[in-house]
C-alpha positions, 0 to 999 in steps of 0.5 A: 582384495575382496571387494564384495566382502569390503562392501558387505562389511561397510553396509553391515557397519552402517546398519549396525550404526543405524540400529545403535542410534535408533533410541536417539532418533526416537528420543529426538522425535519425542523432543520435536513433539514436545517442541510442537506442544510447547510452541502451541501453548506459548503462542496462546499465552503470548496472544493472551498477554498481548491481547490485553494491550493496545498493540497493533494487529500486525505486531500481535502476529509478529509476537506470536511468530517470533515466539513460535520461531524461537521455540522451534529453533531451540527444539530443533537444536536440542533434537539434533544434539540428541540424535547426533552425539557431538553436534553443536551449532558452531560445528554445523556452521563450520561444516557448511563452510562455503555452502552457508555462503551460497545459501545466504546469497540464495536467500538474500531476498527472503532475508531482506523482506523478512527484516523489512517486514519486522521493521514495518510492523515496529513503526507506528505508521501504515496500519491494517485498513489504511488507504495507501499509495505504494509503487503505483498501487492505490488501495487499502492495506489488508494484511502485513506478513513478515515477507509481504504486504497485501493491498486491496485496490478499490477496483477489487484486485489484490496486489501483493508487494514485497516488504523490502519494496514498501520499506525502501520506497515512498508510501503515501498514507491517505488515512494517517489523519482522519480530517483531510483537505480536498481541492477543486478548481472552479472557473467563472466567466471574465465578465462576472463580478469576482467578489460575487463569484467568491461569495457564491462559492463560499455559500455553496461550501457552507451549505454542504453538511458533510464538510467538516465545520472545525476548519474554514472553507476557502475560495481564492482567485488563482489564475487567468484561464483560457476562457475563465477566471479560475478559483481554487476551492478548498474544504476539509472532510472527516474521512472516518465519518464521511465518504469523501467521494460523496462529499466531493459530489455534493460540493460540485452540486452546491457550487453549480446551484449557487452560481446559477442562482447568482447568474454567474456563468461557468464558461466553455473553453473558447478557441480563437483562430487567427488567419494571416490572410483573407479567406475566400469562400467559393460557392457552387451555384447554377447562376453566374455569382462570383465568389466574395471575399470573407474578412477574417482574423 
């Protein structure tokens, strides 16, 4: 057997086959170029159509991505059918066989995050700009993509969480309702008049202009503390108009001022030490003084 001639014939056959499909390859490139143009204009049209509706920003991005993805998949299939005669999607899947299963396992996380991103965008809650707590991260939702969610923490850091983690776990949305309630514990001394203390705290809350007037303020005596009677103080803030941190500060200032004017103390923690036996204090001196016992509890 002439191995050189066999190899030469095979190379020549491959070259002739390549030459034969060059027109098909050129036509498939034209199809890809047309696909790019169609996808570009289709996305613009979709943006104009969706732009006139009251749809969330992330849903608008999802619509544009879905339109572009559909057109590109269709274009790639047409280009493959033009370049390779007899090509069909079913034949491609059958040809992959076990490889398709391996690819599926390899990209399992990507597919999971992609589906979770679609479901997150379709639900009503958690919009861009919301203050959320998710997986120990607290901050503002800055961006939602098909694979991940960007949360800007209040300290400035950007945290990127996979969409599957956001979708499968609990997420606290602080800004779901604009008017929110805030709580504070205030301790007053045991020897004061509790009704007077409650009235002073309520006056303090009512004097803060930034507190929402649509809902009442509350002050309830809740517990006997170690050194004080503890009041639970509650108020509401419209977070769309007011900074709740500044309101919290103003509330503390006002309560302290009203309690001082009413001569009601906010006691320091008191610690009582109990001793089972009498303590003896010894004092060093040049004289002959003897140590005297000190009575104690």
